[in-house]
C-alpha positions in Angstrom: 1.0 2.8 -32.7 2.4 0.2 -35.1 0.9 -3.3 -35.4 3.7 -5.0 -33.4 3.3 -2.6 -30.4 -0.5 -2.9 -30.7 -0.3 -6.7 -30.6 2.1 -6.7 -27.7 -0.2 -4.3 -25.7 -3.2 -6.5 -26.4 -1.3 -9.6 -25.2 -0.3 -7.8 -22.1 -3.9 -6.7 -21.4 -5.1 -10.3 -21.9 -2.4 -11.7 -19.7 -3.2 -9.1 -17.0 -6.9 -10.2 -17.3 -5.9 -13.8 -16.8 -3.8 -13.0 -13.7 -6.6 -10.9 -12.3 -9.0 -13.8 -12.7 -6.5 -16.0 -11.1 -6.3 -13.6 -8.1 -10.1 -13.7 -7.8 -10.1 -17.5 -7.9 -7.5 -17.9 -5.2 -8.5 -15.2 -2.7 -12.2 -15.8 -2.8 -11.7 -19.6 -2.6 -9.6 -19.1 0.4 -12.3 -17.0 2.1 -15.2 -19.3 1.4 -13.4 -22.5 2.1 -12.3 -21.0 5.5 -15.8 -20.0 6.3 -17.2 -23.3 5.2 -14.9 -25.1 7.6 -16.0 -22.8 10.4 -19.8 -23.0 10.0 -22.4 -25.0 8.2 -24.7 -22.0 7.8 -24.7 -21.0 4.1 -25.6 -17.4 4.8 -22.4 -16.4 6.6 -20.4 -18.2 3.9 -22.2 -16.3 1.1 -21.8 -13.0 2.9 -18.1 -13.5 3.5 -17.6 -14.6 -0.1 -19.5 -11.7 -1.5 -17.5 -9.3 0.7 -14.3 -10.8 -0.5 -15.4 -10.4 -4.1 -16.2 -6.7 -3.8 -13.2 -5.9 -1.6 -10.8 -7.7 -3.9 -12.3 -6.3 -7.1 -12.2 -2.7 -5.9 -8.7 -3.2 -4.5 -7.4 -4.6 -7.8 -9.1 -1.8 -9.7 -7.8 0.9 -7.4 -4.3 -0.5 -7.5 -4.3 -0.7 -11.3 -5.7 2.9 -11.6 -3.0 4.3 -9.3 -0.2 2.3 -11.0 -1.1 3.1 -14.6 -1.8 6.8 -13.7 1.7 7.0 -12.2 3.2 5.4 -15.3 1.3 7.8 -17.6 2.5 10.8 -15.6 6.1 9.5 -15.8 5.8 9.1 -19.6 4.4 12.6 -20.0 7.2 14.0 -17.8 9.8 12.3 -20.0 8.2 13.8 -23.1 8.3 17.3 -21.6 11.9 16.8 -20.6 12.8 15.7 -24.1 11.1 18.8 -25.6 13.4 20.9 -23.5 16.5 18.9 -24.5 15.6 19.4 -28.2 15.5 23.1 -27.7 18.8 23.4 -25.7 20.9 20.5 -26.9 19.7 19.7 -30.4 23.1 18.8 -31.8 23.7 16.4 -28.9 20.4 14.7 -29.5 21.1 14.5 -33.3 24.4 12.8 -32.5 22.6 10.4 -30.2 20.2 9.4 -32.9 23.0 8.9 -35.4 24.8 6.7 -32.9 21.6 4.7 -32.5 21.7 3.9 -36.3 25.4 3.1 -36.1 24.7 0.5 -33.5 22.2 -1.1 -35.9 25.1 -1.8 -38.3 24.7 1.3 -40.5 27.9 3.2 -41.6 28.6 6.5 -39.7 28.1 8.6 -42.8 24.7 7.1 -43.7 23.7 7.1 -40.0 24.2 10.8 -39.8 22.3 11.4 -43.1 19.3 9.3 -41.8 19.5 11.1 -38.4 19.4 14.5 -40.0 16.4 13.6 -42.1 14.3 12.0 -39.3 15.3 14.8 -36.8 14.2 17.4 -39.4 10.7 15.8 -39.8 10.0 14.2 -36.4 12.6 15.1 -33.8 10.4 14.5 -30.7 8.9 11.3 -31.9 12.2 9.9 -33.0 14.1 10.6 -29.8 11.3 9.6 -27.5 11.0 6.3 -29.2 14.7 5.6 -29.2 15.3 6.6 -25.6 12.2 5.3 -23.9 10.4 3.1 -26.4 7.4 5.4 -26.2 5.0 6.8 -28.8 4.0 10.4 -28.4 0.3 10.7 -27.5 -0.1 7.0 -26.9 -0.8 6.3 -23.2 -2.4 3.5 -21.4 -5.8 4.6 -20.1 -5.9 4.1 -16.3 -9.7 3.7 -16.3 -9.4 0.9 -18.9 -6.8 -0.9 -16.7 -9.0 -0.4 -13.6 -12.1 -1.6 -15.3 -10.3 -4.6 -16.8 -8.9 -5.6 -13.4 -12.3 -5.2 -11.7 -14.1 -7.4 -14.3 -11.4 -10.1 -14.4 -11.2 -10.4 -10.7 -15.0 -10.7 -10.4 -15.1 -13.3 -13.2 -12.5 -15.4 -11.4 -14.3 -15.2 -8.1 -17.6 -16.6 -9.6 -16.3 -20.2 -9.7 -15.6 -20.6 -5.9 -18.8 -18.7 -5.1 -20.9 -21.0 -7.2 -19.3 -24.3 -6.0 -19.4 -23.3 -2.3 -23.1 -22.2 -2.7 -24.6 -24.8 -5.0 -23.2 -28.0 -3.7 -24.5 -29.8 -0.6 -22.9 -29.3 2.8 -20.9 -32.5 2.7 -19.5 -31.9 -0.7 -19.1 -28.2 -1.1 -15.5 -27.8 0.2 -14.3 -30.9 -1.7 -15.8 -29.7 -5.0 -14.6 -26.2 -4.5 -11.0 -27.3 -4.0 -11.3 -29.6 -7.0 -12.9 -26.9 -9.3 -10.4 -24.2 -8.1 -7.4 -26.6 -8.8 -8.6 -27.2 -12.3 -9.2 -23.5 -12.9 -5.7 -22.6 -11.6 -4.2 -25.2 -13.9 -5.9 -23.4 -16.8 -5.0 -19.9 -15.8 -1.4 -20.9 -15.0 -1.1 -22.5 -18.5 -2.7 -19.6 -20.3 -0.6 -16.9 -18.5 2.6 -18.8 -19.1 1.7 -19.2 -22.8 0.9 -15.5 -23.2 4.1 -14.5 -21.4 6.3 -17.0 -23.2 7.4 -18.7 -20.0 7.8 -22.5 -19.4 4.3 -23.9 -18.8 4.9 -26.7 -16.3 6.6 -24.7 -13.6 4.0 -21.9 -14.0 1.1 -24.4 -13.7 2.8 -26.2 -10.7 3.4 -22.9 -8.8 -0.1 -21.7 -9.5 -1.8 -24.8 -8.3 0.4 -25.2 -5.2 -0.1 -21.6 -4.1 -3.9 -22.1 -4.5 -4.0 -25.3 -2.6 -1.8 -23.9 0.2 -4.1 -20.9 0.5 -7.2 -23.1 0.8 -5.7 -25.6 3.2 -4.5 -22.8 5.5 -7.8 -21.0 5.5 -9.6 -24.3 6.0 -7.4 -25.1 9.0 -8.0 -21.6 10.5 -11.8 -21.9 10.0 -11.8 -25.4 11.5 -9.8 -24.1 14.5 -12.4 -21.4 15.2 -15.4 -23.5 14.3 -18.7 -21.9 15.1 
């Protein structure tokens, strides 16, 4: 894998980690704030929060494992299909590679010369890269993706768990909402920066979604107050 692709993959992994942490912050904050509005007993709040942490982390990890495994199987199937095409339609694949170079502004004669040379040395690697932007033998590990999602979600969930547990009864909901809002501002800013998206709209959406989540669960907990 070249340095550009490696950097892009690292940024994508980092961005996925930030978004995973963001999910942990929002979902667990919603649960603990809802429970805190329903009861003053810290034990049910803690148990509900811990259950949300574990359920969310395993759900995120499982989803990432299935998703990345499917992607990996699709990439392998594309490579197998391309191997067959090179056996049965080599001239057509050669013409396709030459056309690719022509589209980059190279003359038809030189494009065909380059195509013949690269197809003689690395036919599969060349066609797979040009058709699917894939590198032969370079696959994302589903276990790495699952582990990363599990850890990032868990890290994000620590904040609402700490604030709802450590602060006194009359302040814990208020401080949890404040701390979560600040954290969502940070994760929204970072994810937008890594993704090259406008920061203000991303931060605004992130914070608003988090606040709505907490206010809805707070209202439901208050409605069914124990």
